[in-house]
C-alpha positions in Angstrom: -32.4 50.7 18.5 -30.7 48.6 21.0 -30.8 44.9 20.1 -32.6 42.3 22.5 -29.1 40.7 23.0 -27.6 44.1 24.1 -30.5 44.8 26.5 -30.0 41.5 28.2 -26.4 42.2 29.0 -27.4 45.6 30.2 -29.9 44.1 32.6 -27.5 41.5 33.8 -24.8 44.2 34.4 -27.4 46.0 36.7 -28.2 42.8 38.5 -24.3 42.3 39.0 -24.3 38.8 37.4 -23.4 37.2 34.2 -26.1 36.3 31.4 -27.1 32.7 31.4 -27.0 31.3 28.0 -28.4 27.8 27.3 -27.9 25.5 24.4 -30.2 22.7 23.0 -30.6 21.3 19.6 -33.7 21.9 17.7 -35.9 18.9 17.4 -34.3 17.0 20.3 -36.0 14.6 20.9 -39.1 15.7 19.0 -40.1 19.0 17.6 -42.8 19.3 20.3 -40.5 18.5 23.1 -37.9 20.9 21.8 -40.2 23.7 21.9 -41.5 22.8 25.4 -38.0 22.7 26.6 -37.4 26.3 25.2 -40.5 27.5 26.9 -39.6 25.8 30.3 -35.9 26.9 30.4 -36.5 30.5 29.1 -37.9 31.4 32.6 -34.3 31.1 34.0 -32.1 31.5 30.9 -31.3 35.1 29.6 -30.4 34.1 26.0 -31.4 30.8 24.4 -29.2 29.2 21.7 -30.8 26.6 19.4 -28.6 24.3 17.3 -29.7 23.4 13.8 -28.9 19.6 13.5 -26.0 18.5 11.4 -24.9 15.0 10.5 -21.2 16.0 10.9 -20.9 18.7 13.6 -17.1 19.0 13.8 -16.9 21.2 16.9 -19.6 19.2 18.9 -18.6 16.6 21.5 -20.6 13.5 21.9 -23.5 14.9 23.9 -24.4 17.4 21.3 -23.8 15.0 18.4 -26.3 12.6 20.2 -28.9 15.5 20.3 -28.3 16.2 16.5 -28.6 12.5 15.8 -31.9 12.1 17.7 -33.3 15.2 15.9 -32.2 14.0 12.5 -33.7 10.5 13.2 -37.0 12.1 13.7 -36.6 13.8 10.3 -36.2 17.4 11.4 -35.6 19.8 8.5 -34.3 23.5 8.5 -37.9 24.7 7.9 -39.0 22.9 11.1 -36.2 24.6 13.1 -37.7 28.0 11.9 -41.1 26.9 13.0 -39.8 26.0 16.4 -38.4 29.5 16.6 -41.6 31.1 15.4 -43.8 29.2 17.8 -41.3 30.1 20.8 -41.3 33.8 19.7 -45.1 33.8 19.8 -44.9 33.3 23.6 -41.6 35.0 24.3 -41.0 37.8 21.9 -38.5 39.7 24.0 -36.2 36.7 24.8 -33.2 36.6 22.6 -32.7 33.4 20.5 -29.6 32.7 18.7 -29.3 29.9 16.1 -26.0 28.0 16.1 -24.7 25.7 13.4 -22.7 25.1 10.3 -22.3 27.0 7.0 -23.2 24.1 4.8 -26.9 24.4 5.4 -26.9 27.9 5.0 -25.0 27.5 1.7 -27.5 25.0 0.5 -30.4 27.1 1.3 -28.8 30.3 -0.1 -27.5 33.0 2.2 -30.4 35.6 1.3 -33.3 32.9 1.8 -31.6 31.8 5.0 -31.5 35.4 6.4 -35.1 36.0 5.4 -36.4 32.9 7.3 -34.3 34.0 10.2 -35.9 37.4 10.2 -39.5 36.2 9.5 -39.2 33.6 12.4 -37.6 36.0 14.9 -34.0 34.8 15.2 -32.0 37.5 17.0 -28.4 36.1 16.3 -26.2 33.6 14.5 -23.2 31.6 15.4 -21.7 29.8 12.6 -19.1 27.5 13.8 -17.1 26.9 10.5 -17.3 30.4 9.1 -14.3 32.2 10.6 -13.0 35.8 10.3 -12.2 37.2 7.7 -14.1 34.7 5.5 -17.4 35.7 7.4 -17.1 39.5 6.6 -19.7 39.6 3.9 -22.1 37.3 5.5 -21.7 39.2 8.8 -22.5 42.5 7.0 -25.7 40.8 5.4 -26.7 39.9 9.0 -26.2 43.3 10.4 -28.4 44.8 7.4 -31.1 42.7 8.6 -30.6 43.5 12.3 -29.3 40.0 13.0 -26.3 39.7 15.3 -23.5 37.7 13.9 -21.5 36.3 16.9 -17.8 36.0 16.3 -15.7 33.1 17.9 -12.4 33.5 19.7 -10.2 30.7 21.0 -7.1 30.2 23.2 -5.0 30.1 20.0 -6.2 33.2 18.4 -3.3 35.7 18.2 -3.6 39.0 19.8 -3.5 40.8 16.4 -6.3 38.7 15.0 -8.4 39.1 18.1 -8.1 42.9 17.9 -9.6 42.6 14.4 -12.3 40.2 15.1 -13.3 42.2 18.2 -13.5 45.4 16.1 -15.7 43.8 13.5 -17.9 42.0 16.1 -21.6 43.0 16.8 -23.4 42.7 20.1 -21.7 39.5 21.5 -18.5 37.7 21.2 -18.1 33.9 22.2 -14.8 32.8 23.7 -14.2 29.2 23.5 -12.6 28.4 26.8 -10.2 25.4 25.8 -9.1 23.4 22.8 -11.6 20.6 22.7 -15.0 19.8 21.4 -18.1 20.9 23.5 -18.7 19.0 26.7 -14.9 18.1 27.0 -13.6 17.8 30.6 -12.4 21.1 31.7 -8.7 20.9 31.0 -8.0 24.4 32.1 -8.7 25.7 35.6 -11.4 28.2 35.9 -8.9 30.6 37.3 -6.8 30.3 34.0 -10.0 30.7 32.0 -10.8 33.8 33.7 -7.2 35.1 33.3 -7.3 34.7 29.6 -10.8 36.0 29.4 -9.8 39.3 31.3 -7.0 39.9 28.8 -9.5 39.6 25.9 -11.9 41.8 27.7 -9.4 44.6 28.4 -9.0 44.8 24.5 -12.5 46.4 24.4 -14.2 46.5 27.6 -17.5 47.7 26.0 -18.0 44.4 24.2 -20.0 41.7 25.7 -17.9 38.6 25.9 -19.2 35.3 26.9 -17.5 31.9 27.8 -18.6 28.6 26.4 -17.4 25.0 26.4 -16.9 22.8 29.4 -19.2 24.8 31.8 -21.2 22.7 34.3 -22.9 23.1 37.5 -19.5 22.4 39.2 -17.6 25.2 37.3 -20.2 27.8 36.7 -20.0 29.8 39.9 -16.1 30.2 39.5 -16.7 31.8 36.2 -19.4 34.2 37.2 -17.3 37.5 36.7 -17.8 36.9 32.8 -20.5 38.8 30.9 -22.2 35.6 30.0 -21.8 31.7 30.5 -23.0 29.1 28.0 -24.3 25.8 29.1 -25.0 23.3 26.4 -23.6 19.7 26.7 -24.8 19.4 30.2 -28.4 19.9 29.0 -28.0 17.6 26.0 -26.6 14.9 28.2 -29.6 15.3 30.5 -32.0 14.9 27.7 -30.4 11.7 26.7 -30.4 10.4 30.1 -34.1 11.3 30.6 -34.9 9.3 27.6 -33.0 6.3 28.5 -35.0 6.0 31.8 -38.3 7.3 30.2 -38.4 10.4 32.2 -39.8 13.9 31.0 -36.7 15.9 29.9 -38.7 19.1 30.0 -39.3 19.0 33.7 -35.6 17.9 34.5 -34.2 20.8 32.3 -36.4 23.3 33.9 -35.1 22.4 37.2 -31.6 22.0 36.1 -31.4 25.5 34.5 -33.3 27.1 37.6 -30.4 25.7 39.6 -27.8 26.9 37.4 -29.2 30.6 37.5 -29.2 30.4 41.4 -25.4 29.6 41.3 -24.6 32.8 39.5 -27.2 35.1 41.0 
């Protein structure tokens, strides 16, 4: 059976556009608001990424760290993250949701326990930032057995040989980190260069769905739209922070923002 993630890419190909993938942190700024944000932006986004908050998010820039900090301050736990997913899936069972985070929490929880909670709450995929290939092989296999997509990461410094192995081992989606930076960094590489690098990787296995993340904003998104998918995260986290500062409702603001991003790539 085709996964919900595969289905999304197929639909987007028919519409001749990339999949729009959003990233927010579970529990930012409250559990309730986090769910409301997912419900609002899911009207425009094709795939939703939800970060589980971590106190030392090594790959995340200031915006996402801020989101994690706000969620942790409110006392969010892993069980709350699964509850948010479960509640979202009651309303949107077909919309793919990917959890993104760090292995430490999975390790503490026990891999099998963690995957059981993923399955019962409706998680479609996992991105584990600090579990690289080939160390992730046995965990990726466990994910596959539970029909959960394990999403591999590629970066500009990944060697060709290594890339081939990672792509061969990947499931229904691969995430290309566009530049050497933390998330939300200023785009140090031109969109043209990113697309050149992207196309080299894409040629290795044209059938695989390859998405681009890091540094994507409303200004750069339309020049990257020949990719299979584009991930926007820091821009959304920053908007939540700004809304809270001026006591505005982040749900309404993000709904409009993601709608506008979708129009830029449609």
